[in-house]
C-alpha positions as CSV (number, residue, x, y, z in Angstrom):
1,X,102.0,133.5,202.3
2,X,104.9,135.9,202.5
3,X,106.4,134.6,199.3
4,X,103.3,135.5,197.5
5,X,103.6,139.2,198.7
6,X,107.3,139.3,197.6
7,X,106.4,137.8,194.2
8,X,103.7,140.5,193.7
9,X,106.1,143.2,194.8
10,X,108.9,142.1,192.4
11,X,106.3,141.8,189.6
12,X,105.0,145.2,190.5
13,X,108.4,146.8,190.3
14,X,109.1,145.1,186.9
15,X,105.8,146.1,185.4
16,X,106.2,149.7,186.7
17,X,109.5,150.0,184.9
18,X,108.2,148.4,181.8
19,X,105.0,150.5,181.8
20,X,107.0,153.7,182.1
21,X,109.3,152.7,179.2
22,X,106.3,151.7,177.1
23,X,104.5,155.0,177.7
24,X,107.7,157.0,176.8
25,X,108.0,155.1,173.6
26,X,104.6,156.2,172.3
27,X,104.4,158.8,169.7
28,X,102.9,162.0,171.1
29,X,102.0,165.2,169.4
30,X,105.6,166.0,168.7
31,X,106.7,162.5,167.5
32,X,107.8,161.0,170.9
33,X,110.7,158.7,171.4
34,X,109.1,156.1,169.1
35,X,110.4,158.0,166.1
36,X,113.9,157.1,167.3
37,X,113.3,153.4,166.8
38,X,111.6,153.6,163.4
39,X,108.1,154.4,164.5
40,X,108.1,157.7,162.8
41,X,109.3,156.4,159.4
42,X,106.0,155.0,158.2
43,X,103.3,157.5,159.0
44,X,99.9,157.4,157.3
45,X,96.9,159.7,157.3
46,X,94.4,157.1,158.2
47,X,95.8,155.3,161.2
48,X,98.8,154.0,163.1
49,X,101.6,151.8,161.9
50,X,101.9,148.1,162.9
51,X,104.6,149.0,165.4
52,X,102.4,151.5,167.1
53,X,99.5,149.1,167.3
54,X,101.8,146.4,168.8
55,X,103.1,149.0,171.3
56,X,99.5,149.8,172.2
57,X,98.9,146.2,172.9
58,X,101.9,145.6,175.0
59,X,101.2,148.7,177.0
60,X,97.7,147.6,177.7
61,X,98.8,144.1,178.6
62,X,101.6,145.4,181.0
63,X,99.0,147.8,182.5
64,X,96.5,145.1,183.2
65,X,99.2,143.0,184.9
66,X,100.3,146.1,186.9
67,X,96.8,146.7,187.9
68,X,96.3,143.0,189.0
69,X,99.4,143.4,191.2
70,X,98.1,146.4,192.9
71,X,94.7,144.7,193.5
72,X,96.4,141.5,194.7
73,X,98.7,143.4,197.2
74,X,95.7,145.3,198.5
75,X,93.7,142.1,199.1
76,X,96.7,140.4,200.6
77,X,97.3,143.4,203.0
78,X,93.6,143.3,204.0
79,X,93.8,139.5,204.8
80,X,96.9,140.1,206.8
81,X,95.4,142.9,208.8
82,X,92.4,140.8,209.7
83,X,94.7,138.1,211.1
84,X,94.0,135.6,208.3
85,X,97.7,134.8,207.5
């Protein structure tokens, strides 16, 4: 059961770093860091570019995985405190 917790902790650290990088890549009001990697080249009045939409999808996916790790660790700690493991 301890390997499960270590796996979740490693996954949590990896997704935390990825989530931080993905959020920093988003284009904000001032252009953001995404303009450094070609995100600012194609700007339209109606919507986002394909790169920005994919960046949104990846950020959402990593955020869901991060949230699942937090919930999993919380449940594991609750089980361990009650003497189940």
